[in-house]
N, CA, C, O and the ligand as a Tripos MOL2 file, in Angstrom:
@<TRIPOS>MOLECULE
protein
  273   271    69     0     0
PROTEIN
NO_CHARGES

@<TRIPOS>ATOM
      1 N           7.0740   22.9760   -3.6080 N.3       1 MET1
      2 CA          7.4360   22.0440   -2.5210 C.3       1 MET1
      3 C           6.9160   20.5450   -2.8170 C.2       1 MET1
      4 O           5.7830   20.3580   -3.2590 O.2       1 MET1
      5 N           7.7460   19.5660   -2.5680 N.am      2 THR2
      6 CA          7.3000   18.1620   -2.8610 C.3       2 THR2
      7 C           6.7160   17.6970   -1.5780 C.2       2 THR2
      8 O           7.2500   17.9330   -0.4940 O.2       2 THR2
      9 N           5.5460   16.9930   -1.7270 N.am      3 GLN3
     10 CA          4.9570   16.3480   -0.4410 C.3       3 GLN3
     11 C           4.8080   14.8490   -0.8530 C.2       3 GLN3
     12 O           4.2320   14.5180   -1.8890 O.2       3 GLN3
     13 N           5.3410   13.9980   -0.0120 N.am      4 ILE4
     14 CA          5.1350   12.7340   -0.1900 C.3       4 ILE4
     15 C           3.8660   12.2910    0.4880 C.2       4 ILE4
     16 O           3.7090   12.6130    1.6650 O.2       4 ILE4
     17 N           2.8240   11.4920   -0.2140 N.am      5 ASP5
     18 CA          1.7230   11.1060    0.4340 C.3       5 ASP5
     19 C           1.8900    9.8180    1.1110 C.2       5 ASP5
     20 O           2.0100    8.8050    0.4220 O.2       5 ASP5
     21 N           1.9100    9.7540    2.3910 N.am      6 THR6
     22 CA          2.3130    8.4870    3.1090 C.3       6 THR6
     23 C           1.0240    7.8830    3.3920 C.2       6 THR6
     24 O           1.1210    6.8880    4.1100 O.2       6 THR6
     25 N          -0.1560    8.1920    3.0390 N.am      7 SER7
     26 CA         -1.2710    7.6210    3.4430 C.3       7 SER7
     27 C          -1.8130    6.5180    2.6390 C.2       7 SER7
     28 O          -2.8840    5.9550    2.8660 O.2       7 SER7
     29 N          -0.9520    6.2330    1.6280 N.am      8 LYS8
     30 CA         -1.2120    5.1530    0.8140 C.3       8 LYS8
     31 C          -0.0620    4.5090    0.0440 C.2       8 LYS8
     32 O           0.9580    5.1750   -0.1360 O.2       8 LYS8
     33 N          -0.1500    3.2680   -0.4210 N.am      9 VAL9
     34 CA          1.0410    2.7640   -1.0740 C.3       9 VAL9
     35 C           0.4490    2.2340   -2.4090 C.2       9 VAL9
     36 O          -0.5120    1.4640   -2.4210 O.2       9 VAL9
     37 N           1.0470    2.6670   -3.4950 N.am     10 SER10
     38 CA          0.4800    2.1250   -4.8300 C.3      10 SER10
     39 C           1.5940    1.5270   -5.5530 C.2      10 SER10
     40 O           2.7350    1.9870   -5.5860 O.2      10 SER10
     41 N           1.1710    0.4380   -6.1450 N.am     11 ARG11
     42 CA          2.2240   -0.2420   -7.0330 C.3      11 ARG11
     43 C           1.5360   -0.7910   -8.1680 C.2      11 ARG11
     44 O           0.3310   -1.0360   -8.1350 O.2      11 ARG11
     45 N           2.3650   -1.0190   -9.3130 N.am     12 TRP12
     46 CA          1.8060   -1.4400  -10.5210 C.3      12 TRP12
     47 C           2.3460   -2.9610  -10.6840 C.2      12 TRP12
     48 O           3.4590   -3.4140  -10.4190 O.2      12 TRP12
     49 N           1.2200   -3.5850  -11.1960 N.am     13 ASP13
     50 CA          1.6920   -5.0480  -11.6850 C.3      13 ASP13
     51 C           2.2750   -5.0850  -13.1290 C.2      13 ASP13
     52 O           2.3100   -4.0890  -13.8530 O.2      13 ASP13
     53 N           2.6850   -6.1940  -13.4520 N.am     14 GLN14
     54 CA          3.2350   -6.3980  -14.8990 C.3      14 GLN14
     55 C           2.3560   -6.0750  -16.0400 C.2      14 GLN14
     56 O           2.7890   -5.8850  -17.1770 O.2      14 GLN14
     57 N           1.0230   -6.0150  -15.6860 N.am     15 HIS15
     58 CA          0.0850   -5.5240  -16.7050 C.3      15 HIS15
     59 C          -0.1700   -4.0540  -16.7110 C.2      15 HIS15
     60 O          -0.9050   -3.5360  -17.5520 O.2      15 HIS15
     61 N           0.4370   -3.3820  -15.7700 N.am     16 GLY16
     62 CA          0.2740   -1.8240  -15.7620 C.3      16 GLY16
     63 C          -0.8680   -1.5260  -14.9700 C.2      16 GLY16
     64 O          -1.3520   -0.3970  -15.0540 O.2      16 GLY16
     65 N          -1.4160   -2.4510  -14.1420 N.am     17 ARG17
     66 CA         -2.6140   -2.0980  -13.3210 C.3      17 ARG17
     67 C          -2.0840   -1.5990  -12.0410 C.2      17 ARG17
     68 O          -1.0800   -2.0420  -11.4840 O.2      17 ARG17
     69 N          -2.9060   -0.5510  -11.5750 N.am     18 GLU18
     70 CA         -2.5420   -0.0430  -10.3140 C.3      18 GLU18
     71 C          -3.2800   -0.6110   -9.1440 C.2      18 GLU18
     72 O          -4.5100   -0.6630   -9.1320 O.2      18 GLU18
     73 N          -2.5170   -1.0430   -8.1420 N.am     19 HIS19
     74 CA         -3.1380   -1.5610   -6.9770 C.3      19 HIS19
     75 C          -2.7180   -0.6460   -5.7560 C.2      19 HIS19
     76 O          -1.5270   -0.3870   -5.5820 O.2      19 HIS19
     77 N          -3.6450   -0.1820   -4.9540 N.am     20 VAL20
     78 CA         -3.5750    0.7460   -3.8260 C.3      20 VAL20
     79 C          -3.9130    0.1890   -2.5190 C.2      20 VAL20
     80 O          -4.9860   -0.3920   -2.3580 O.2      20 VAL20
     81 N          -2.9730    0.3460   -1.4690 N.am     21 VAL21
     82 CA         -3.3090   -0.0350   -0.2290 C.3      21 VAL21
     83 C          -3.3750    1.2440    0.6030 C.2      21 VAL21
     84 O          -2.3630    1.9360    0.7140 O.2      21 VAL21
     85 N          -4.4820    1.5760    1.1730 N.am     22 ARG22
     86 CA         -4.4650    2.9380    1.8930 C.3      22 ARG22
     87 C          -4.2520    2.4910    3.4700 C.2      22 ARG22
     88 O          -4.5560    1.3940    3.9390 O.2      22 ARG22
     89 N          -3.7080    3.5060    4.1160 N.am     23 VAL23
     90 CA         -3.2760    3.4710    5.3700 C.3      23 VAL23
     91 C          -4.2520    4.4130    6.2240 C.2      23 VAL23
     92 O          -4.2700    5.6260    6.0110 O.2      23 VAL23
     93 N          -4.9790    3.8780    7.0960 N.am     24 HIS24
     94 CA         -5.8580    4.6060    8.0320 C.3      24 HIS24
     95 C          -5.3340    4.5750    9.4410 C.2      24 HIS24
     96 O          -5.0470    3.5280   10.0220 O.2      24 HIS24
     97 N          -5.2220    5.8290    9.9840 N.am     25 ARG25
     98 CA         -4.7870    5.8650   11.3730 C.3      25 ARG25
     99 C          -6.0210    6.1650   12.2870 C.2      25 ARG25
    100 O          -6.8820    7.0040   12.0210 O.2      25 ARG25
    101 N          -5.9920    5.3500   13.4250 N.am     26 THR26
    102 CA         -7.0810    5.5700   14.3290 C.3      26 THR26
    103 C          -6.3800    5.5950   15.8250 C.2      26 THR26
    104 O          -6.2090    4.5670   16.4800 O.2      26 THR26
    105 N          -6.0200    6.8400   16.2480 N.am     27 GLY27
    106 CA         -5.1960    6.9010   17.3980 C.3      27 GLY27
    107 C          -3.7700    6.3750   17.0750 C.2      27 GLY27
    108 O          -3.0490    6.7740   16.1610 O.2      27 GLY27
    109 N          -3.4980    5.4260   17.9710 N.am     28 VAL28
    110 CA         -2.1150    4.8480   17.7340 C.3      28 VAL28
    111 C          -2.0800    3.7340   16.9000 C.2      28 VAL28
    112 O          -1.0240    3.2510   16.4930 O.2      28 VAL28
    113 N          -3.3520    3.2370   16.5850 N.am     29 GLN29
    114 CA         -3.4580    2.1240   15.6390 C.3      29 GLN29
    115 C          -3.5070    2.5170   14.2940 C.2      29 GLN29
    116 O          -3.9870    3.6180   14.0220 O.2      29 GLN29
    117 N          -3.0290    1.6880   13.3050 N.am     30 ARG30
    118 CA         -3.0510    1.8850   11.9450 C.3      30 ARG30
    119 C          -3.7060    0.7090   11.2470 C.2      30 ARG30
    120 O          -3.2840   -0.4320   11.4360 O.2      30 ARG30
    121 N          -4.7860    0.9780   10.3990 N.am     31 THR31
    122 CA         -5.1480   -0.1540    9.5700 C.3      31 THR31
    123 C          -4.9000    0.0890    8.1290 C.2      31 THR31
    124 O          -5.1140    1.1880    7.6180 O.2      31 THR31
    125 N          -4.4620   -0.9050    7.4880 N.am     32 ILE32
    126 CA         -4.1200   -0.8140    6.2990 C.3      32 ILE32
    127 C          -5.1960   -1.8550    5.3020 C.2      32 ILE32
    128 O          -5.4920   -2.9960    5.6590 O.2      32 ILE32
    129 N          -5.6110   -1.3290    4.2320 N.am     33 ARG33
    130 CA         -6.7110   -1.9090    3.3010 C.3      33 ARG33
    131 C          -6.4120   -1.8290    1.9880 C.2      33 ARG33
    132 O          -6.0490   -0.7460    1.5290 O.2      33 ARG33
    133 N          -6.5100   -2.9120    1.2130 N.am     34 CYS34
    134 CA         -6.3000   -3.0760   -0.1780 C.3      34 CYS34
    135 C          -7.6150   -2.7640   -0.8850 C.2      34 CYS34
    136 O          -8.7140   -3.2290   -0.5870 O.2      34 CYS34
    137 N          -7.3100   -1.8210   -1.9630 N.am     35 GLY35
    138 CA         -8.4290   -1.4300   -2.6480 C.3      35 GLY35
    139 C          -8.8970   -2.4080   -3.6910 C.2      35 GLY35
    140 O         -10.0250   -2.3180   -4.1750 O.2      35 GLY35
    141 N          -8.0270   -3.3570   -4.0470 N.am     36 THR36
    142 CA         -8.2140   -4.4050   -5.1350 C.3      36 THR36
    143 C          -8.9100   -5.5400   -4.6190 C.2      36 THR36
    144 O          -9.8590   -5.9590   -5.2810 O.2      36 THR36
    145 N          -8.5980   -6.1200   -3.5320 N.am     37 CYS37
    146 CA         -9.2110   -7.3260   -2.9730 C.3      37 CYS37
    147 C          -9.8750   -7.2080   -1.5090 C.2      37 CYS37
    148 O         -10.3980   -8.1760   -0.9570 O.2      37 CYS37
    149 N          -9.8040   -5.9920   -0.9670 N.am     38 GLY38
    150 CA        -10.4170   -5.8420    0.2900 C.3      38 GLY38
    151 C          -9.8310   -6.2500    1.4670 C.2      38 GLY38
    152 O         -10.3160   -6.0720    2.5840 O.2      38 GLY38
    153 N          -8.6730   -6.8570    1.1910 N.am     39 TRP39
    154 CA         -7.8060   -7.3040    2.3730 C.3      39 TRP39
    155 C          -7.4170   -6.2600    3.3880 C.2      39 TRP39
    156 O          -7.2050   -5.0910    3.0670 O.2      39 TRP39
    157 N          -7.3390   -6.6530    4.4570 N.am     40 ARG40
    158 CA         -7.0870   -5.4940    5.4470 C.3      40 ARG40
    159 C          -6.3640   -6.1840    6.7650 C.2      40 ARG40
    160 O          -6.5710   -7.3640    7.0470 O.2      40 ARG40
    161 N          -5.6160   -5.4480    7.4370 N.am     41 ARG41
    162 CA         -5.0090   -5.8310    8.6860 C.3      41 ARG41
    163 C          -4.5510   -4.6530    9.3790 C.2      41 ARG41
    164 O          -4.3600   -3.5600    8.8460 O.2      41 ARG41
    165 N          -4.3610   -4.9760   10.7740 N.am     42 ARG42
    166 CA         -3.7630   -3.7240   11.6680 C.3      42 ARG42
    167 C          -2.3220   -3.9140   11.5720 C.2      42 ARG42
    168 O          -1.7360   -4.9970   11.5320 O.2      42 ARG42
    169 N          -1.8670   -2.8730   11.5430 N.am     43 ALA43
    170 CA         -0.3230   -2.7810   11.5810 C.3      43 ALA43
    171 C           0.2240   -1.4440   12.4620 C.2      43 ALA43
    172 O           0.1470   -0.2850   12.0560 O.2      43 ALA43
    173 N           0.6750   -1.7780   13.4860 N.am     44 GLN44
    174 CA          1.1490   -0.7100   14.3320 C.3      44 GLN44
    175 C           2.4570   -0.0470   13.9090 C.2      44 GLN44
    176 O           2.7030    1.1540   14.0270 O.2      44 GLN44
    177 N           3.2350   -0.9460   13.4200 N.am     45 PHE45
    178 CA          4.5000   -0.5170   12.8740 C.3      45 PHE45
    179 C           4.7410   -0.9160   11.4560 C.2      45 PHE45
    180 O           4.3480   -1.9810   10.9800 O.2      45 PHE45
    181 N           5.4240    0.0160   10.7950 N.am     46 LEU46
    182 CA          5.7430   -0.1340    9.3730 C.3      46 LEU46
    183 C           4.5040   -0.5430    8.4980 C.2      46 LEU46
    184 O           4.6360   -1.4680    7.6960 O.2      46 LEU46
    185 N           3.4100    0.0550    8.6120 N.am     47 PRO47
    186 CA          2.2530   -0.2130    7.8010 C.3      47 PRO47
    187 C           2.5290   -0.2390    6.2100 C.2      47 PRO47
    188 O           1.8830   -0.9080    5.4040 O.2      47 PRO47
    189 N           3.5580    0.5750    5.9250 N.am     48 TRP48
    190 CA          3.7560    0.6050    4.4660 C.3      48 TRP48
    191 C           4.6280   -0.6360    4.0010 C.2      48 TRP48
    192 O           4.5820   -1.0290    2.8350 O.2      48 TRP48
    193 N           5.3320   -1.1680    4.8550 N.am     49 LEU49
    194 CA          6.1470   -2.2950    4.6020 C.3      49 LEU49
    195 C           5.0790   -3.5000    4.3280 C.2      49 LEU49
    196 O           5.1380   -4.2310    3.3400 O.2      49 LEU49
    197 N           4.1580   -3.5860    5.2870 N.am     50 LYS50
    198 CA          3.1640   -4.6080    5.2250 C.3      50 LYS50
    199 C           2.4010   -4.4970    3.8920 C.2      50 LYS50
    200 O           2.1200   -5.4750    3.1990 O.2      50 LYS50
    201 N           2.1130   -3.3080    3.6140 N.am     51 ALA51
    202 CA          1.2850   -3.0190    2.2670 C.3      51 ALA51
    203 C           1.9900   -3.3880    1.2320 C.2      51 ALA51
    204 O           1.4160   -4.0270    0.3500 O.2      51 ALA51
    205 N           3.3640   -3.0770    1.1070 N.am     52 GLU52
    206 CA          4.2420   -3.5140   -0.0830 C.3      52 GLU52
    207 C           4.1940   -4.9910   -0.1050 C.2      52 GLU52
    208 O           4.0820   -5.5070   -1.2170 O.2      52 GLU52
    209 N           4.2660   -5.8290    1.0200 N.am     53 GLU53
    210 CA          4.3690   -7.2170    1.0400 C.3      53 GLU53
    211 C           3.2010   -7.7730    0.4110 C.2      53 GLU53
    212 O           3.3040   -8.6610   -0.4350 O.2      53 GLU53
    213 N           1.9400   -7.2320    0.8300 N.am     54 HIS54
    214 CA          0.6840   -7.7190    0.2720 C.3      54 HIS54
    215 C           0.6170   -7.3940   -1.1210 C.2      54 HIS54
    216 O           0.1380   -8.2790   -1.8310 O.2      54 HIS54
    217 N           0.9740   -6.3620   -1.6670 N.am     55 LEU55
    218 CA          0.9360   -6.0400   -2.9840 C.3      55 LEU55
    219 C           1.7370   -6.8970   -3.8200 C.2      55 LEU55
    220 O           1.3550   -7.2470   -4.9360 O.2      55 LEU55
    221 N           2.8360   -7.2470   -3.3140 N.am     56 ALA56
    222 CA          3.8210   -8.0480   -3.9710 C.3      56 ALA56
    223 C           3.2790   -9.5570   -4.0000 C.2      56 ALA56
    224 O           3.2730  -10.1560   -5.0760 O.2      56 ALA56
    225 N           2.8470  -10.1430   -2.8890 N.am     57 GLU57
    226 CA          2.5270  -11.3970   -2.8850 C.3      57 GLU57
    227 C           1.0700  -11.7890   -3.3450 C.2      57 GLU57
    228 O           0.8240  -12.9120   -3.7850 O.2      57 GLU57
    229 N           0.1660  -10.8470   -3.2250 N.am     58 ALA58
    230 CA         -1.2520  -11.1960   -3.5920 C.3      58 ALA58
    231 C          -1.4640  -10.7040   -5.0490 C.2      58 ALA58
    232 O          -2.3160  -11.3000   -5.7090 O.2      58 ALA58
    233 N          -0.8080   -9.7200   -5.5980 N.am     59 HIS59
    234 CA         -1.0610   -9.1190   -6.8250 C.3      59 HIS59
    235 C           0.1820   -9.0530   -7.7060 C.2      59 HIS59
    236 O           0.0550   -8.5710   -8.8310 O.2      59 HIS59
    237 N           1.3030   -9.4680   -7.3210 N.am     60 GLN60
    238 CA          2.4870   -9.4330   -7.9870 C.3      60 GLN60
    239 C           2.7250   -7.8630   -8.5890 C.2      60 GLN60
    240 O           3.1720   -7.6180   -9.7100 O.2      60 GLN60
    241 N           2.3880   -7.0310   -7.7500 N.am     61 ALA61
    242 CA          2.4360   -5.6700   -8.0300 C.3      61 ALA61
    243 C           3.7400   -5.1190   -7.3230 C.2      61 ALA61
    244 O           3.7030   -4.8950   -6.1130 O.2      61 ALA61
    245 N           4.9510   -4.8850   -8.0950 N.am     62 THR62
    246 CA          6.0720   -4.5530   -7.2820 C.3      62 THR62
    247 C           6.6560   -3.3010   -7.9340 C.2      62 THR62
    248 O           7.6560   -2.7770   -7.4420 O.2      62 THR62
    249 N           6.0900   -2.8250   -8.9810 N.am     63 VAL63
    250 CA          6.5510   -1.5970   -9.5440 C.3      63 VAL63
    251 C           6.0930   -0.2780   -8.9900 C.2      63 VAL63
    252 O           4.9220    0.0680   -9.1480 O.2      63 VAL63
    253 N           6.9930    0.5080   -8.3210 N.am     64 ASP64
    254 CA          6.7530    1.7030   -7.6840 C.3      64 ASP64
    255 C           6.6230    2.8310   -8.7240 C.2      64 ASP64
    256 O           7.5930    3.1790   -9.3970 O.2      64 ASP64
    257 N           5.3900    3.4030   -8.8460 N.am     65 PRO65
    258 CA          5.1560    4.3900   -9.8930 C.3      65 PRO65
    259 C           5.9980    5.8330   -9.5830 C.2      65 PRO65
    260 O           6.2590    6.6660  -10.4510 O.2      65 PRO65
    261 N           6.3410    5.9320   -8.2410 N.am     66 THR66
    262 CA          6.9950    7.2400   -7.9570 C.3      66 THR66
    263 C           8.3560    7.0800   -7.9520 C.2      66 THR66
    264 O           9.1140    8.0070   -7.6670 O.2      66 THR66
    265 N           8.8080    5.7350   -8.3110 N.am     67 ALA67
    266 CA         10.3150    5.5570   -8.1520 C.3      67 ALA67
    267 C          10.9440    5.8190   -9.6260 C.2      67 ALA67
    268 O          12.1440    5.6210   -9.8170 O.2      67 ALA67
    269 N          10.2210    6.2000  -10.4920 N.am     68 ALA68
    270 CA         10.7580    6.3070  -11.9880 C.3      68 ALA68
    271 C          11.9500    7.4430  -11.9270 C.2      68 ALA68
    272 O          12.5640    7.7490  -12.9500 O.2      68 ALA68
    273 ZN         -4.9630   -7.0110   -2.2650 Zn       69 ZN69
@<TRIPOS>BOND
     1     1     2 1
     2     2     3 1
     3     3     4 2
     4     3     5 am
     5     5     6 1
     6     6     7 1
     7     7     8 2
     8     7     9 am
     9     9    10 1
    10    10    11 1
    11    11    12 2
    12    11    13 am
    13    13    14 1
    14    14    15 1
    15    15    16 2
    16    15    17 am
    17    17    18 1
    18    18    19 1
    19    19    20 2
    20    19    21 am
    21    21    22 1
    22    22    23 1
    23    23    24 2
    24    23    25 am
    25    25    26 1
    26    26    27 1
    27    27    28 2
    28    27    29 am
    29    29    30 1
    30    30    31 1
    31    31    32 2
    32    31    33 am
    33    33    34 1
    34    34    35 1
    35    35    36 2
    36    35    37 am
    37    37    38 1
    38    38    39 1
    39    39    40 2
    40    39    41 am
    41    41    42 1
    42    42    43 1
    43    43    44 2
    44    43    45 am
    45    45    46 1
    46    46    47 1
    47    47    48 2
    48    47    49 am
    49    49    50 1
    50    50    51 1
    51    51    52 2
    52    51    53 am
    53    53    54 1
    54    54    55 1
    55    55    56 2
    56    55    57 am
    57    57    58 1
    58    58    59 1
    59    59    60 2
    60    59    61 am
    61    61    62 1
    62    62    63 1
    63    63    64 2
    64    63    65 am
    65    65    66 1
    66    66    67 1
    67    67    68 2
    68    67    69 am
    69    69    70 1
    70    70    71 1
    71    71    72 2
    72    71    73 am
    73    73    74 1
    74    74    75 1
    75    75    76 2
    76    75    77 am
    77    77    78 1
    78    78    79 1
    79    79    80 2
    80    79    81 am
    81    81    82 1
    82    82    83 1
    83    83    84 2
    84    83    85 am
    85    85    86 1
    86    86    87 1
    87    87    88 2
    88    87    89 am
    89    89    90 1
    90    90    91 1
    91    91    92 2
    92    91    93 am
    93    93    94 1
    94    94    95 1
    95    95    96 2
    96    95    97 am
    97    97    98 1
    98    98    99 1
    99    99   100 2
   100    99   101 am
   101   101   102 1
   102   102   103 1
   103   103   104 2
   104   103   105 am
   105   105   106 1
   106   106   107 1
   107   107   108 2
   108   107   109 am
   109   109   110 1
   110   110   111 1
   111   111   112 2
   112   111   113 am
   113   113   114 1
   114   114   115 1
   115   115   116 2
   116   115   117 am
   117   117   118 1
   118   118   119 1
   119   119   120 2
   120   119   121 am
   121   121   122 1
   122   122   123 1
   123   123   124 2
   124   123   125 am
   125   125   126 1
   126   126   127 1
   127   127   128 2
   128   127   129 am
   129   129   130 1
   130   130   131 1
   131   131   132 2
   132   131   133 am
   133   133   134 1
   134   134   135 1
   135   135   136 2
   136   135   137 am
   137   137   138 1
   138   138   139 1
   139   139   140 2
   140   139   141 am
   141   141   142 1
   142   142   143 1
   143   143   144 2
   144   143   145 am
   145   145   146 1
   146   146   147 1
   147   147   148 2
   148   147   149 am
   149   149   150 1
   150   150   151 1
   151   151   152 2
   152   151   153 am
   153   153   154 1
   154   154   155 1
   155   155   156 2
   156   155   157 am
   157   157   158 1
   158   158   159 1
   159   159   160 2
   160   159   161 am
   161   161   162 1
   162   162   163 1
   163   163   164 2
   164   163   165 am
   165   165   166 1
   166   166   167 1
   167   167   168 2
   168   167   169 am
   169   169   170 1
   170   170   171 1
   171   171   172 2
   172   171   173 am
   173   173   174 1
   174   174   175 1
   175   175   176 2
   176   175   177 am
   177   177   178 1
   178   178   179 1
   179   179   180 2
   180   179   181 am
   181   181   182 1
   182   182   183 1
   183   183   184 2
   184   183   185 am
   185   185   186 1
   186   186   187 1
   187   187   188 2
   188   187   189 am
   189   189   190 1
   190   190   191 1
   191   191   192 2
   192   191   193 am
   193   193   194 1
   194   194   195 1
   195   195   196 2
   196   195   197 am
   197   197   198 1
   198   198   199 1
   199   199   200 2
   200   199   201 am
   201   201   202 1
   202   202   203 1
   203   203   204 2
   204   203   205 am
   205   205   206 1
   206   206   207 1
   207   207   208 2
   208   207   209 am
   209   209   210 1
   210   210   211 1
   211   211   212 2
   212   211   213 am
   213   213   214 1
   214   214   215 1
   215   215   216 2
   216   215   217 am
   217   217   218 1
   218   218   219 1
   219   219   220 2
   220   219   221 am
   221   221   222 1
   222   222   223 1
   223   223   224 2
   224   223   225 am
   225   225   226 1
   226   226   227 1
   227   227   228 2
   228   227   229 am
   229   229   230 1
   230   230   231 1
   231   231   232 2
   232   231   233 am
   233   233   234 1
   234   234   235 1
   235   235   236 2
   236   235   237 am
   237   237   238 1
   238   238   239 1
   239   239   240 2
   240   239   241 am
   241   241   242 1
   242   242   243 1
   243   243   244 2
   244   243   245 am
   245   245   246 1
   246   246   247 1
   247   247   248 2
   248   247   249 am
   249   249   250 1
   250   250   251 1
   251   251   252 2
   252   251   253 am
   253   253   254 1
   254   254   255 1
   255   255   256 2
   256   255   257 am
   257   257   258 1
   258   258   259 1
   259   259   260 2
   260   259   261 am
   261   261   262 1
   262   262   263 1
   263   263   264 2
   264   263   265 am
   265   265   266 1
   266   266   267 1
   267   267   268 2
   268   267   269 am
   269   269   270 1
   270   270   271 1
   271   271   272 2
@<TRIPOS>SUBSTRUCTURE
     1 MET1         2 RESIDUE 1 A MET
     2 THR2         6 RESIDUE 1 A THR
     3 GLN3        10 RESIDUE 1 A GLN
     4 ILE4        14 RESIDUE 1 A ILE
     5 ASP5        18 RESIDUE 1 A ASP
     6 THR6        22 RESIDUE 1 A THR
     7 SER7        26 RESIDUE 1 A SER
     8 LYS8        30 RESIDUE 1 A LYS
     9 VAL9        34 RESIDUE 1 A VAL
    10 SER10       38 RESIDUE 1 A SER
    11 ARG11       42 RESIDUE 1 A ARG
    12 TRP12       46 RESIDUE 1 A TRP
    13 ASP13       50 RESIDUE 1 A ASP
    14 GLN14       54 RESIDUE 1 A GLN
    15 HIS15       58 RESIDUE 1 A HIS
    16 GLY16       62 RESIDUE 1 A GLY
    17 ARG17       66 RESIDUE 1 A ARG
    18 GLU18       70 RESIDUE 1 A GLU
    19 HIS19       74 RESIDUE 1 A HIS
    20 VAL20       78 RESIDUE 1 A VAL
    21 VAL21       82 RESIDUE 1 A VAL
    22 ARG22       86 RESIDUE 1 A ARG
    23 VAL23       90 RESIDUE 1 A VAL
    24 HIS24       94 RESIDUE 1 A HIS
    25 ARG25       98 RESIDUE 1 A ARG
    26 THR26      102 RESIDUE 1 A THR
    27 GLY27      106 RESIDUE 1 A GLY
    28 VAL28      110 RESIDUE 1 A VAL
    29 GLN29      114 RESIDUE 1 A GLN
    30 ARG30      118 RESIDUE 1 A ARG
    31 THR31      122 RESIDUE 1 A THR
    32 ILE32      126 RESIDUE 1 A ILE
    33 ARG33      130 RESIDUE 1 A ARG
    34 CYS34      134 RESIDUE 1 A CYS
    35 GLY35      138 RESIDUE 1 A GLY
    36 THR36      142 RESIDUE 1 A THR
    37 CYS37      146 RESIDUE 1 A CYS
    38 GLY38      150 RESIDUE 1 A GLY
    39 TRP39      154 RESIDUE 1 A TRP
    40 ARG40      158 RESIDUE 1 A ARG
    41 ARG41      162 RESIDUE 1 A ARG
    42 ARG42      166 RESIDUE 1 A ARG
    43 ALA43      170 RESIDUE 1 A ALA
    44 GLN44      174 RESIDUE 1 A GLN
    45 PHE45      178 RESIDUE 1 A PHE
    46 LEU46      182 RESIDUE 1 A LEU
    47 PRO47      186 RESIDUE 1 A PRO
    48 TRP48      190 RESIDUE 1 A TRP
    49 LEU49      194 RESIDUE 1 A LEU
    50 LYS50      198 RESIDUE 1 A LYS
    51 ALA51      202 RESIDUE 1 A ALA
    52 GLU52      206 RESIDUE 1 A GLU
    53 GLU53      210 RESIDUE 1 A GLU
    54 HIS54      214 RESIDUE 1 A HIS
    55 LEU55      218 RESIDUE 1 A LEU
    56 ALA56      222 RESIDUE 1 A ALA
    57 GLU57      226 RESIDUE 1 A GLU
    58 ALA58      230 RESIDUE 1 A ALA
    59 HIS59      234 RESIDUE 1 A HIS
    60 GLN60      238 RESIDUE 1 A GLN
    61 ALA61      242 RESIDUE 1 A ALA
    62 THR62      246 RESIDUE 1 A THR
    63 VAL63      250 RESIDUE 1 A VAL
    64 ASP64      254 RESIDUE 1 A ASP
    65 PRO65      258 RESIDUE 1 A PRO
    66 THR66      262 RESIDUE 1 A THR
    67 ALA67      266 RESIDUE 1 A ALA
    68 ALA68      270 RESIDUE 1 A ALA
    69 ZN69       273 GROUP 0 **** ****
């Protein structure tokens, strides 16, 4: 059985480095936090989209390792 881990978003940059944003849930609130730079924000809706945006803008990390 394949299970998708939705508690984090990982992307690779052009140097092959992995950047991970983790999604924490507290009640109805979600907090996302970048493991590379410590950036964090609250995102009630679509936290994974916000995580992807951060990874692309801050780290130029746009390669999805799970999309191969
Ligand atoms: Zn970051």
